[in-house]
C-alpha positions as CSV (number, residue, x, y, z in Angstrom):
1,M,18.8,21.7,16.4
2,R,15.9,22.2,18.6
3,P,14.3,25.7,18.4
4,A,14.9,28.0,21.3
5,Q,14.9,31.8,22.0
6,D,17.8,33.8,21.1
7,T,18.6,34.4,24.8
8,T,18.7,30.6,25.4
9,R,21.2,30.1,22.6
10,Q,23.3,32.8,23.9
11,L,23.2,31.4,27.5
12,I,24.2,28.0,26.0
13,R,27.3,29.5,24.0
14,D,28.3,31.5,27.2
15,L,28.4,28.2,29.1
16,A,30.4,26.4,26.5
17,D,32.9,29.3,26.5
18,G,33.2,29.4,30.3
19,R,31.5,32.8,30.7
20,G,28.4,31.9,32.6
21,G,25.8,29.4,33.5
22,F,22.1,28.6,33.9
23,G,19.7,26.6,35.9
24,V,18.3,23.3,34.6
25,E,14.9,21.8,35.6
26,W,13.3,18.8,33.9
27,T,9.5,18.6,33.9
28,A,6.7,16.6,32.1
29,D,3.1,16.5,31.2
30,L,1.1,13.4,31.4
31,M,-0.8,13.0,28.1
32,Y,-3.6,10.6,27.0
33,D,-5.0,10.5,23.6
34,G,-4.0,14.1,22.9
35,D,-5.4,15.3,26.3
36,R,-3.0,16.9,29.0
37,R,-4.0,15.0,32.2
38,L,-1.3,16.5,34.6
39,R,0.8,19.5,33.9
40,G,4.2,20.2,35.4
41,L,5.0,16.8,36.8
42,D,8.0,16.8,39.2
43,I,10.5,14.4,37.7
44,G,14.1,13.7,38.3
45,E,16.8,13.8,35.6
46,P,15.5,11.4,32.8
47,S,17.9,8.7,31.4
48,I,17.0,8.9,27.8
49,S,19.2,8.1,24.7
50,W,18.5,8.9,21.1
51,D,20.2,6.7,18.5
52,L,19.6,7.3,14.8
53,G,20.3,3.7,14.0
54,R,17.0,2.7,15.6
55,F,13.6,2.8,14.3
56,T,12.5,3.8,17.8
57,V,15.1,6.5,18.1
58,A,14.5,7.6,21.7
59,S,14.2,5.4,24.7
60,G,15.0,5.1,28.4
61,S,13.4,6.0,31.8
62,V,11.9,8.7,33.8
63,P,11.8,9.1,37.6
64,V,8.4,10.5,38.8
65,V,8.1,12.1,42.1
66,W,4.5,12.5,43.1
67,S,2.6,13.7,46.4
68,D,-0.6,15.7,46.6
69,A,-2.9,17.2,49.6
70,F,-5.1,14.3,49.4
71,G,-2.4,11.7,49.9
72,T,-3.3,9.8,46.9
73,S,-1.1,7.2,45.0
74,M,-0.3,7.4,41.4
75,I,1.4,4.0,41.0
76,P,-0.6,2.2,38.5
77,K,-2.4,-1.0,39.5
78,E,-4.7,-1.8,36.5
79,I,-5.3,-0.7,33.0
80,G,-6.7,2.6,32.6
81,D,-4.8,4.1,35.7
82,W,-3.2,7.4,34.6
83,F,0.5,6.2,34.7
84,S,-0.4,2.5,33.3
85,P,1.6,1.5,30.1
86,F,-1.5,1.3,27.9
87,G,-1.7,4.6,26.1
88,A,-0.2,7.1,28.5
89,E,2.6,9.4,27.3
90,L,4.9,11.8,28.8
91,Q,5.8,15.1,27.1
92,V,9.4,15.6,28.5
93,D,10.7,19.1,28.5
94,V,13.6,21.0,30.1
95,L,13.4,24.5,31.7
96,I,16.3,26.9,31.2
97,R,16.4,29.6,33.9
98,A,18.7,32.5,34.4
99,G,17.4,35.0,37.1
100,E,13.9,35.9,36.0
101,Y,14.4,34.4,32.6
102,V,12.8,31.0,31.8
103,D,12.6,29.1,28.5
104,R,11.0,25.8,28.0
105,I,12.7,23.4,25.5
106,P,10.5,20.4,24.3
107,M,12.7,17.3,24.3
108,A,10.5,14.3,23.4
109,R,7.0,12.9,23.6
110,L,7.4,9.5,25.0
111,V,5.1,6.5,25.4
112,I,5.0,4.6,28.8
113,E,6.0,1.1,28.2
114,S,6.3,-0.3,31.7
115,V,6.5,0.6,35.3
116,P,9.1,-1.6,36.9
117,A,9.2,-2.4,40.7
118,A,7.0,0.3,42.0
119,E,6.1,0.2,45.7
120,D,2.8,1.6,47.1
121,R,4.0,2.6,50.7
122,R,0.7,3.8,52.5
123,M,0.3,5.1,56.0
124,L,-2.8,5.2,58.3
125,F,-4.0,8.4,59.8
126,Q,-7.1,8.2,62.0
127,G,-7.8,4.9,60.3
128,V,-7.6,6.1,56.6
129,A,-4.8,4.9,54.4
130,F,-2.8,7.8,52.7
131,T,0.4,8.2,50.6
132,P,2.6,11.0,52.0
133,G,4.7,10.9,48.9
134,E,6.1,8.5,46.4
135,S,8.6,8.0,43.7
136,F,8.5,5.5,40.8
137,T,10.3,4.9,37.2
138,V,8.5,4.7,34.0
139,N,10.3,3.1,31.1
140,V,9.5,5.0,27.8
141,S,10.1,4.9,24.1
142,D,9.2,7.4,21.5
143,R,5.9,7.2,19.6
144,M,7.3,5.1,16.7
145,V,7.2,2.1,19.2
146,K,3.6,2.0,18.3
147,V,4.4,1.4,14.7
148,A,7.0,-1.0,15.5
149,R,4.8,-3.4,17.4
150,D,2.1,-3.3,14.9
151,E,1.7,-5.2,11.7
152,F,-0.7,-5.7,8.8
153,R,-3.2,-8.5,9.6
154,V,-3.7,-9.4,5.9
155,P,-2.0,-8.1,2.7
156,T,-3.4,-4.5,2.5
157,A,-3.8,-2.4,-0.7
158,A,-2.2,1.1,-0.8
159,T,-4.8,3.8,-0.8
160,S,-3.0,6.3,-2.8
161,R,0.1,6.9,-5.1
162,S,1.5,9.3,-2.5
163,A,4.3,8.3,-0.1
164,W,3.4,10.9,2.4
165,G,-0.2,10.0,2.0
166,E,0.7,6.2,2.7
167,I,2.9,7.2,5.5
168,Q,-0.1,9.0,7.2
169,S,-2.3,6.2,6.4
170,V,-0.2,3.5,7.7
171,T,0.9,5.2,11.0
172,R,-2.1,7.3,11.7
173,F,0.1,10.0,13.0
174,P,-0.1,13.7,12.3
175,I,2.7,14.5,9.8
176,V,4.8,17.3,8.5
177,R,5.8,16.9,4.8
178,S,9.5,17.7,5.0
179,S,10.4,16.8,1.3
180,T,9.2,16.4,-2.2
181,D,6.7,13.6,-2.4
182,A,7.5,10.2,-4.1
183,T,5.3,8.0,-6.1
184,V,4.0,4.7,-4.8
185,P,3.9,1.9,-7.4
186,A,0.4,1.2,-8.7
187,A,-1.3,-2.0,-7.2
188,M,1.0,-1.9,-4.1
189,A,-0.1,-4.2,-1.2
190,Y,1.6,-4.2,2.2
191,E,2.0,-7.2,4.4
192,G,4.3,-7.9,7.6
193,K,5.7,-5.4,9.9
194,K,4.6,-1.8,9.6
195,E,8.0,-0.7,10.8
196,D,9.5,-2.1,7.4
197,V,6.9,-0.6,5.3
198,V,7.2,2.8,6.8
199,S,11.0,2.9,6.5
200,K,10.7,1.8,2.9
201,L,8.2,4.7,2.2
202,F,10.6,6.9,3.6
203,D,13.5,5.5,1.7
204,L,11.6,6.5,-1.5
205,M,12.3,10.1,-0.6
206,G,15.9,9.7,0.7
207,Q,14.7,10.2,4.3
208,W,14.5,8.6,7.7
209,P,11.5,8.7,9.8
210,H,11.9,11.5,12.4
211,L,9.7,12.7,15.2
212,T,9.6,16.3,16.4
213,A,9.9,17.0,20.1
214,D,6.0,17.0,20.4
215,G,5.6,13.8,18.5
216,V,4.6,14.8,15.1
217,L,6.1,12.5,12.4
218,T,8.3,14.1,9.7
219,G,11.4,13.1,7.7
220,M,15.1,13.5,8.1
221,P,17.3,13.8,5.1
222,K,19.8,10.9,4.6
223,A,22.1,13.4,2.7
224,W,24.2,15.6,4.8
225,G,23.0,19.3,5.0
226,S,25.1,22.3,5.9
227,P,26.4,22.5,9.6
228,V,23.8,24.1,11.9
229,D,26.3,24.9,14.6
230,R,29.8,24.2,15.8
231,V,30.9,22.1,18.7
232,R,31.8,24.2,21.7
233,G,33.6,23.9,25.0
234,V,34.6,20.2,24.3
235,V,35.4,18.2,27.5
236,S,36.7,15.1,25.6
237,S,36.6,13.8,22.1
238,P,38.4,10.5,21.6
239,I,38.7,8.9,18.1
240,E,37.4,5.6,17.2
241,M,37.8,3.7,13.8
242,T,36.0,0.5,12.8
243,A,35.1,-1.5,9.6
244,E,31.8,-2.6,11.1
245,N,29.4,-0.4,9.2
246,T,31.4,0.1,5.9
247,Y,30.6,-1.9,3.0
248,N,32.0,-2.1,-0.7
249,C,29.3,-3.9,-2.4
250,V,25.5,-3.4,-2.5
251,I,22.8,-5.8,-3.7
252,V,19.4,-4.4,-4.3
253,E,16.4,-6.7,-4.9
254,G,13.1,-5.3,-6.2
255,K,10.0,-7.0,-7.7
256,D,8.4,-6.5,-11.1
257,D,4.6,-6.1,-11.5
258,A,4.2,-9.8,-11.7
259,G,6.1,-10.4,-8.5
260,A,9.3,-11.8,-9.8
261,P,12.5,-10.6,-8.4
262,I,14.8,-8.1,-9.9
263,Y,18.4,-7.7,-8.9
264,A,21.0,-4.9,-9.3
265,I,24.5,-4.7,-7.9
266,A,26.8,-1.9,-7.3
267,E,30.5,-2.3,-6.2
268,V,33.5,-0.1,-5.4
269,Q,36.0,-0.5,-8.2
270,D,39.1,1.5,-7.1
271,G,40.6,2.8,-4.1
272,F,41.1,1.2,-0.6
273,L,37.7,-0.3,-0.6
274,R,37.8,-1.8,-4.1
275,V,36.3,-5.3,-4.2
276,A,39.1,-6.8,-6.2
277,N,42.6,-6.1,-7.4
278,P,43.4,-5.4,-11.1
279,G,43.2,-8.8,-12.8
280,G,40.6,-10.2,-10.4
281,G,42.7,-11.1,-7.3
282,M,41.4,-10.5,-3.8
283,S,41.6,-6.9,-2.7
284,P,43.3,-5.8,0.7
285,F,39.8,-5.1,2.1
286,G,38.0,-8.1,0.6
287,V,34.3,-8.1,-0.4
288,K,31.7,-6.9,2.2
289,P,28.2,-7.0,0.7
290,F,25.2,-4.9,1.9
291,R,21.8,-6.2,0.9
292,Y,18.6,-4.2,0.6
293,A,15.2,-5.4,-0.7
294,S,12.0,-3.3,-1.4
295,E,8.9,-4.1,-3.3
296,F,8.5,-0.5,-4.0
297,L,11.4,-1.0,-6.6
298,R,9.6,-2.3,-9.7
299,S,12.1,-2.0,-12.5
300,Y,15.8,-2.9,-13.1
301,Q,16.7,0.9,-13.5
302,Q,15.2,1.8,-10.2
303,C,17.1,-0.9,-8.5
304,A,20.3,0.0,-10.2
305,D,19.9,3.6,-9.3
306,Y,19.1,2.9,-5.6
307,A,22.1,0.5,-5.6
308,V,24.4,3.3,-6.7
309,E,22.9,5.7,-4.2
310,L,23.2,3.1,-1.3
311,L,26.8,2.3,-2.3
312,E,27.7,6.1,-1.9
313,R,26.5,5.9,1.7
314,V,27.6,2.6,3.1
315,S,31.0,2.8,1.5
316,R,31.8,6.0,3.1
317,L,29.8,5.5,6.3
318,R,31.5,6.1,8.5
319,G,34.7,4.4,9.5
320,V,35.8,7.1,11.9
321,T,33.5,8.2,14.9
322,R,34.4,10.5,17.8
323,E,32.7,10.5,21.3
324,V,32.2,14.1,22.1
325,V,31.3,15.3,25.7
326,E,30.4,19.1,26.0
327,P,28.6,21.3,28.5
328,F,24.9,20.7,28.8
329,N,23.2,21.6,25.5
330,P,19.5,20.6,25.2
331,L,19.4,21.9,21.6
332,R,21.5,19.1,20.1
333,E,19.5,16.3,18.1
334,V,20.6,13.3,16.4
335,G,21.0,14.0,12.6
336,D,22.5,17.6,13.3
337,V,25.6,18.3,11.1
338,L,28.0,20.4,13.2
339,T,31.4,21.8,12.4
340,F,34.2,20.3,14.6
341,D,37.9,20.5,14.1
342,G,37.5,22.3,10.9
343,G,35.2,20.0,9.2
344,P,31.5,18.7,9.3
345,V,30.4,15.8,11.6
346,R,26.9,14.2,12.1
347,I,25.4,13.4,15.4
348,T,24.2,9.6,15.4
349,K,23.7,9.1,19.2
350,L,23.1,11.4,22.0
351,T,22.4,11.3,25.8
352,H,22.3,14.2,28.6
353,S,23.9,13.3,31.7
354,G,23.8,15.9,34.5
355,A,25.8,19.0,33.4
356,E,27.1,17.2,30.2
357,T,25.7,16.3,26.8
358,K,27.4,13.2,25.3
359,Y,27.2,12.1,21.6
360,T,28.6,10.1,18.9
361,V,29.4,11.9,15.7
362,E,30.3,10.4,12.3
363,V,33.3,11.8,10.5
364,P,33.0,11.8,6.7
365,D,35.9,10.7,4.6
366,Q,38.1,13.6,3.5
C-alpha cells in the first residue's frame, strides 16, 4: 500500500464504512531530467491503469488545463517544448482534503509519450496573439517504458556479479534494494531487448520490477506476503474463472558455459491438473506447457529448481479472479495482498474512476 498519514488512512476507512467523506483533487508537477519545471499543474482526473502482467505497469492519459497571465500556450510544437514527448515527465499525485487537513499522496512518475490532437486556439488583442486558456491531453506510461524501448546495440558483458548492480547498470535508474542480492553467472553477456534482461535479473531474486510512486526502481516479491489491509465497503465483486493462465507443465531452458542448451521439466503428477491419468492416458485437463528460457541458468540443477518454483506458481495461478469495486482508495497498489471474504487475495490490475477504485484480484486455490 502507498504510505499516508494516519489521518488519511482513517478518512479512507470512514468513507468505506459509510461514516464520512473527503475531497479529492488531482495535481501534477512537470519534470525534466530531475528538475521540476512546473509545480501544481491543473489537471483533470487522469485515466491511468496499473497492470501487474505488463513490464510497463502503469499507462494511460492525463488531461492538462493551462492558462497564465501572459496568454502563453503550452501545447508542444517542437522537440524541447516543455510538454513535448522527448523526456518530459509528470509526477501525478492526489490531494486528500477534509476541512483544513490536506495530505498529498504520490501516485506515479509518468513519461509523456504523445500529445494527441491538441489545438492551439489563439485570439488577437490589440494585434497581439494570446491564448486565453487551453486544455490538452498527454498519453503517458511509467518510466519502465524507457527500458522497454531500448536494446543492447552489440553483445555487452556484465560489469559485475551482482544482480542489483547489473539492474542499475542496465537501466541507469536509481534503485532501492528490496531483497537479498543474487549472483550473476561469470562471463555473462547481454544482447537483445533490455526489457528481457532486466526481467530475468529480477527473476534471479524471485521478484518483479517495481517502480515507487516517485519513479525509483525496486522489486516486488513474486511470493505472496501477509495481507496489508482488508477490502472495505465493497460496491460489487463478481467472480470469474478461466484456465487461460493456468499450466500443469513447465519447461525451463538454460545454457551451460559453452552456450549449449540445458532443459529441465516439472509436471503436476496428481490432482485435477495432473498431466496424465494413472497408466499414461490423457488426463481430464490435458497438458498445457509453460516455457521459460534464461541464459542466467547455467546448470541442470538451477534449471530443475527453477522449473519446480515456476510450476508452483503457474499451476495455481490463479483460476479464480474477482473484479472488486470499492469507494475511492488511492492507497491501493498492484501487488497488494488483502483480506477479502475471509481469505487472502492479491491485486493484479487497478484503476481509479471518480468516486470508485476498481481492481482485479487473484484468489489462491484453497
